[in-house]
Wavefront OBJ file of the C-alpha trace (Angstrom):
o trace
v 13.076 21.660 -1.365
v 10.190 19.321 -0.448
v 8.243 20.541 -3.478
v 11.212 19.559 -5.655
v 11.329 16.087 -4.081
v 7.611 15.649 -4.667
v 7.998 16.612 -8.315
v 10.726 13.977 -8.788
v 9.238 11.045 -6.882
v 7.887 9.360 -10.046
v 11.199 9.485 -11.882
v 13.005 6.225 -12.701
v 16.673 5.319 -12.510
v 16.807 4.668 -16.246
v 15.345 8.092 -17.096
v 11.989 6.709 -18.243
v 9.973 8.273 -15.412
v 7.903 11.406 -15.398
v 7.528 14.340 -15.559
v 11.161 15.319 -16.212
v 12.716 12.047 -17.467
v 15.822 12.534 -15.351
v 17.996 9.560 -14.469
v 19.637 8.175 -11.351
v 22.355 10.716 -10.580
v 19.970 13.661 -10.919
v 17.274 12.275 -8.593
v 17.681 13.748 -5.104
v 17.831 11.431 -2.101
v 14.766 13.166 -0.644
v 12.746 12.227 -3.736
v 13.835 8.621 -3.367
v 12.784 8.579 0.284
v 9.466 10.191 -0.633
v 8.893 7.484 -3.261
v 9.386 4.745 -0.643
v 6.938 6.564 1.636
v 4.463 6.821 -1.238
v 4.536 3.037 -1.680
v 3.924 2.503 2.043
v 0.920 4.833 1.990
v -0.396 3.155 -1.177
v -0.330 -0.202 0.639
v -1.897 1.165 3.842
v -4.758 3.193 2.346
v -8.045 1.836 1.087
v -8.299 1.710 -2.698
v -11.444 1.323 -4.817
v -10.382 -2.239 -5.681
v -9.135 -3.399 -2.235
v -9.022 -2.519 1.423
v -5.795 -1.086 2.753
v -3.455 -3.397 4.569
v -3.338 -2.960 8.322
v -0.196 -0.989 9.100
v 0.989 -3.651 11.527
v 0.639 -6.204 8.719
v 2.725 -4.250 6.240
v 5.823 -6.304 6.817
v 9.184 -4.768 5.966
v 10.109 -8.003 4.216
v 7.043 -7.771 1.965
v 7.688 -4.118 1.194
v 11.320 -4.957 0.473
v 10.333 -7.831 -1.833
v 7.890 -5.585 -3.684
v 10.367 -2.732 -4.068
v 13.180 -5.036 -5.159
v 10.882 -6.500 -7.802
v 10.308 -2.999 -9.136
v 13.838 -1.723 -8.575
v 14.947 -2.077 -12.176
v 12.289 0.391 -13.243
v 11.946 2.797 -10.336
v 14.184 5.072 -8.364
v 14.886 3.216 -5.138
v 18.440 2.764 -3.948
v 19.596 -0.348 -2.166
v 20.658 2.005 0.654
v 16.973 2.794 1.211
v 15.534 -0.664 0.669
v 17.880 -3.552 1.259
v 17.267 -6.151 -1.420
v 18.189 -9.735 -0.613
v 20.667 -11.378 -3.009
l 1 2 3 4 5 6 7 8 9 10 11 12 13 14 15 16 17 18 19 20 21 22 23 24 25 26 27 28 29 30 31 32 33 34 35 36 37 38 39 40 41 42 43 44 45 46 47 48 49 50 51 52 53 54 55 56 57 58 59 60 61 62 63 64 65 66 67 68 69 70 71 72 73 74 75 76 77 78 79 80 81 82 83 84 85
C-alpha cells in the first residue's frame, strides 16, 4: 500500500501529474498525505541552491500559504492543509 502511495504522490487533482495522470477521485488519501510530507522534507533539507530551513522555523502558516498557492495544480485537499479564505 505504501508503495502505491509513493507512486501517486506526484499526481495532480486535474490529472496533469505523473506518472499515471490520474485525477482527484483516484488519488488515495495516503498519497496526498505523503505529498504534504514530501513538501515538509523539501523545505527542511539542504539543497544545492539553499540551506534547509530549521525545522522549528518551518511555520505551519508558511507551509499552508505555500501549499494553498500550489493547490490548484497539486493534489492536496483542504482537509489536509487548511487554506485561509
